[in-house]
C-alpha positions as CSV (number, residue, x, y, z in Angstrom):
1,M,-113.5,-11.9,-35.1
2,Y,-116.0,-14.5,-35.2
3,E,-119.5,-14.6,-34.3
4,F,-120.8,-18.1,-33.9
5,I,-120.1,-21.5,-34.8
6,R,-123.0,-24.7,-35.5
7,G,-122.3,-27.9,-36.0
8,Q,-122.2,-31.3,-34.5
9,L,-121.3,-31.8,-30.7
10,K,-118.7,-33.9,-30.6
11,E,-117.6,-33.8,-27.0
12,K,-118.4,-31.9,-24.1
13,E,-116.8,-31.3,-20.7
14,P,-117.8,-28.9,-17.5
15,L,-115.3,-26.3,-19.4
16,K,-114.8,-27.6,-23.0
17,A,-116.3,-28.1,-25.7
18,V,-115.4,-29.6,-29.4
19,V,-117.9,-28.6,-32.2
20,E,-117.2,-30.0,-36.1
21,T,-118.1,-27.7,-38.7
22,H,-117.0,-28.9,-42.4
23,G,-114.8,-31.6,-41.3
24,V,-113.0,-29.2,-39.4
25,A,-113.5,-29.6,-35.1
26,Y,-112.8,-26.5,-33.0
27,R,-111.9,-26.9,-29.6
28,L,-114.0,-23.8,-27.3
29,A,-113.8,-23.2,-23.8
30,I,-117.1,-23.0,-22.5
31,P,-118.6,-21.8,-18.7
32,L,-119.9,-24.4,-16.2
33,S,-123.4,-22.6,-17.5
34,T,-123.4,-23.6,-21.2
35,Y,-122.3,-26.9,-20.9
36,S,-125.1,-27.5,-18.5
37,R,-127.3,-26.5,-21.0
38,L,-125.4,-28.7,-23.8
39,P,-127.4,-31.0,-26.0
40,A,-126.1,-34.9,-25.9
41,A,-122.5,-35.5,-28.2
42,E,-123.1,-35.6,-31.9
43,K,-126.7,-33.4,-32.1
44,E,-126.0,-29.6,-34.3
45,V,-125.2,-26.9,-31.5
46,L,-124.6,-22.8,-32.1
47,L,-122.5,-21.0,-29.8
48,F,-121.9,-18.0,-29.9
49,L,-117.7,-17.0,-29.8
50,S,-115.4,-14.8,-28.5
51,H,-111.8,-15.2,-29.0
52,V,-109.3,-14.4,-27.3
53,V,-105.6,-13.6,-28.2
54,R,-103.1,-13.8,-25.5
55,E,-99.2,-13.5,-25.6
56,D,-98.9,-17.7,-25.5
57,A,-102.4,-18.9,-26.3
58,H,-105.8,-18.1,-29.1
59,T,-108.6,-19.6,-27.5
60,L,-112.0,-19.7,-28.5
61,Y,-114.7,-19.1,-25.6
62,G,-118.6,-20.3,-26.8
63,F,-121.5,-19.6,-25.2
64,L,-125.1,-20.4,-25.5
65,S,-126.7,-16.9,-26.0
66,R,-125.2,-13.3,-27.3
67,E,-125.9,-11.9,-24.0
68,E,-123.5,-14.5,-21.9
69,R,-120.7,-13.9,-24.7
70,N,-121.6,-10.1,-24.5
71,L,-120.5,-9.7,-20.8
72,F,-117.4,-12.1,-21.1
73,E,-115.9,-9.6,-23.4
74,T,-116.9,-6.8,-20.8
75,L,-115.9,-8.6,-18.1
76,I,-112.4,-9.4,-19.9
77,T,-111.8,-5.2,-20.4
78,L,-111.9,-4.4,-16.5
79,S,-109.0,-4.3,-14.4
80,G,-107.7,-8.0,-12.8
81,I,-110.5,-10.2,-15.0
82,G,-109.0,-12.3,-17.3
83,P,-110.7,-14.9,-19.2
84,K,-110.7,-17.5,-16.9
85,T,-112.5,-14.8,-14.1
86,A,-115.2,-13.9,-16.4
87,Q,-115.7,-17.5,-17.6
88,A,-116.2,-18.5,-13.8
89,I,-118.5,-15.4,-13.3
90,I,-120.7,-16.6,-16.0
91,G,-120.6,-20.4,-15.2
92,H,-121.4,-19.4,-11.4
93,I,-124.3,-16.6,-11.7
94,D,-127.2,-15.7,-14.3
95,L,-127.2,-12.7,-15.8
96,S,-129.9,-10.9,-14.0
97,S,-128.2,-12.4,-10.5
98,F,-125.1,-10.6,-12.0
99,E,-126.7,-7.4,-12.9
100,R,-128.9,-7.1,-9.6
101,A,-125.9,-7.7,-7.6
102,V,-123.7,-5.4,-9.3
103,M,-126.7,-2.4,-8.8
104,A,-127.0,-3.6,-5.4
105,A,-123.6,-3.9,-4.5
106,D,-123.8,-6.9,-2.9
107,T,-120.1,-7.5,-2.9
108,R,-120.7,-10.7,-0.5
109,L,-122.5,-12.6,-3.2
110,L,-120.1,-12.0,-6.1
111,S,-117.0,-12.9,-3.4
112,K,-118.8,-16.3,-3.2
113,I,-117.5,-17.4,-7.5
114,P,-114.5,-19.2,-7.2
115,G,-111.7,-16.4,-8.5
116,I,-113.8,-13.5,-6.9
117,G,-112.4,-12.1,-3.7
118,K,-113.5,-8.9,-1.8
119,K,-111.8,-6.7,-3.2
120,T,-112.0,-8.0,-6.8
121,A,-116.3,-8.0,-6.0
122,E,-115.6,-4.1,-4.7
123,R,-114.0,-3.3,-8.0
124,L,-116.5,-5.1,-10.4
125,V,-119.5,-3.1,-8.7
126,I,-117.6,0.3,-9.5
127,E,-116.9,-0.8,-13.0
128,M,-119.6,-2.7,-13.9
129,R,-122.3,-0.4,-12.8
130,D,-122.0,2.3,-14.9
131,K,-122.3,0.0,-17.9
132,F,-126.0,-1.7,-16.1
133,K,-126.7,2.4,-15.4
134,G,-129.0,2.9,-18.6
135,K,-130.2,-0.6,-17.8
136,A,-130.9,0.3,-14.4
137,A,-134.4,0.7,-13.4
138,L,-134.0,0.9,-9.9
139,P,-133.7,4.4,-8.0
140,P,-130.1,4.8,-5.6
141,T,-133.1,4.1,-2.4
142,A,-134.3,1.2,-3.8
143,L,-131.2,-0.6,-4.7
144,A,-130.3,0.3,-0.9
145,E,-133.5,-1.3,0.0
146,H,-133.3,-4.1,-2.2
147,S,-129.4,-4.6,-1.1
148,L,-131.6,-4.8,3.0
149,V,-133.7,-7.0,1.5
150,A,-131.2,-9.4,-0.3
151,D,-129.2,-9.7,3.5
152,A,-132.2,-10.7,5.2
153,V,-133.0,-13.1,2.9
154,H,-129.3,-14.6,3.2
155,A,-129.7,-14.6,6.9
156,L,-132.9,-16.7,6.5
157,L,-131.3,-19.0,4.3
158,N,-128.6,-19.5,6.6
159,L,-130.9,-20.1,9.3
160,G,-132.2,-23.2,7.6
161,Y,-135.2,-21.4,6.2
162,T,-136.4,-22.3,2.0
163,P,-135.8,-19.0,-1.1
164,A,-139.5,-18.8,-1.1
165,H,-140.6,-19.0,2.7
166,A,-137.7,-16.6,3.5
167,Q,-138.7,-14.0,0.4
168,K,-142.5,-14.1,1.4
169,A,-141.9,-13.4,5.5
170,V,-139.0,-10.7,4.4
171,Q,-141.9,-8.9,2.0
172,L,-144.3,-9.2,4.6
173,A,-142.1,-8.0,7.5
174,L,-141.4,-5.0,4.9
175,Q,-145.4,-4.1,4.2
176,E,-146.1,-4.0,8.0
177,K,-142.5,-1.5,8.4
178,K,-142.4,0.2,5.1
179,E,-139.7,2.5,6.4
180,E,-137.1,-0.2,8.3
181,T,-133.7,0.5,7.7
182,D,-132.1,-1.7,10.4
183,L,-131.2,-5.5,9.1
184,A,-131.6,-7.0,12.6
185,R,-135.0,-5.4,12.8
186,L,-136.2,-6.5,9.7
187,I,-135.1,-10.2,10.4
188,T,-136.5,-10.4,13.8
189,S,-139.6,-9.1,12.3
190,A,-139.2,-11.6,9.5
191,L,-138.8,-14.2,11.8
192,Q,-142.4,-13.4,13.5
193,K,-144.0,-14.1,9.9
194,M,-142.4,-17.5,9.5
């Protein structure tokens, strides 16, 4: 119904913004990712809108990018995902990381988002995979490899290594053992590269 709003940012809070345009102030629900990128109060802002109508409320959701808004609108069509959960997803993970997590079936990463449990993460993977399929550049074997790499990097991060060191060590280990499919051996090999 509404595409965007351009106006003066009057207030901003972690999950709310007020934008005035032509003498009318609109209260918008926003994700944390939008809040962190908003300009200072009294500056001009453009937010892409989604109007959600429920029995008990009409709510305008605002996003700094059209892609975030489109993902939000896709998420709220899924079973068990309401506007608040969709807002939390967009607020806690960037779009490319979300797409990679879905395509790699990384339910562990998805379940770290507030409001997303293991079952919801699994359902997200199943239902969103089809929506991302046209964009997927990785074949299924590459997706499995990506998941193995992600798990190995997560393990090294949990051991206290920096993301850059963890990723480099895992890549070096994979170059040496290209056919490695065992997570424990990959982690051991990566630790030897540190």
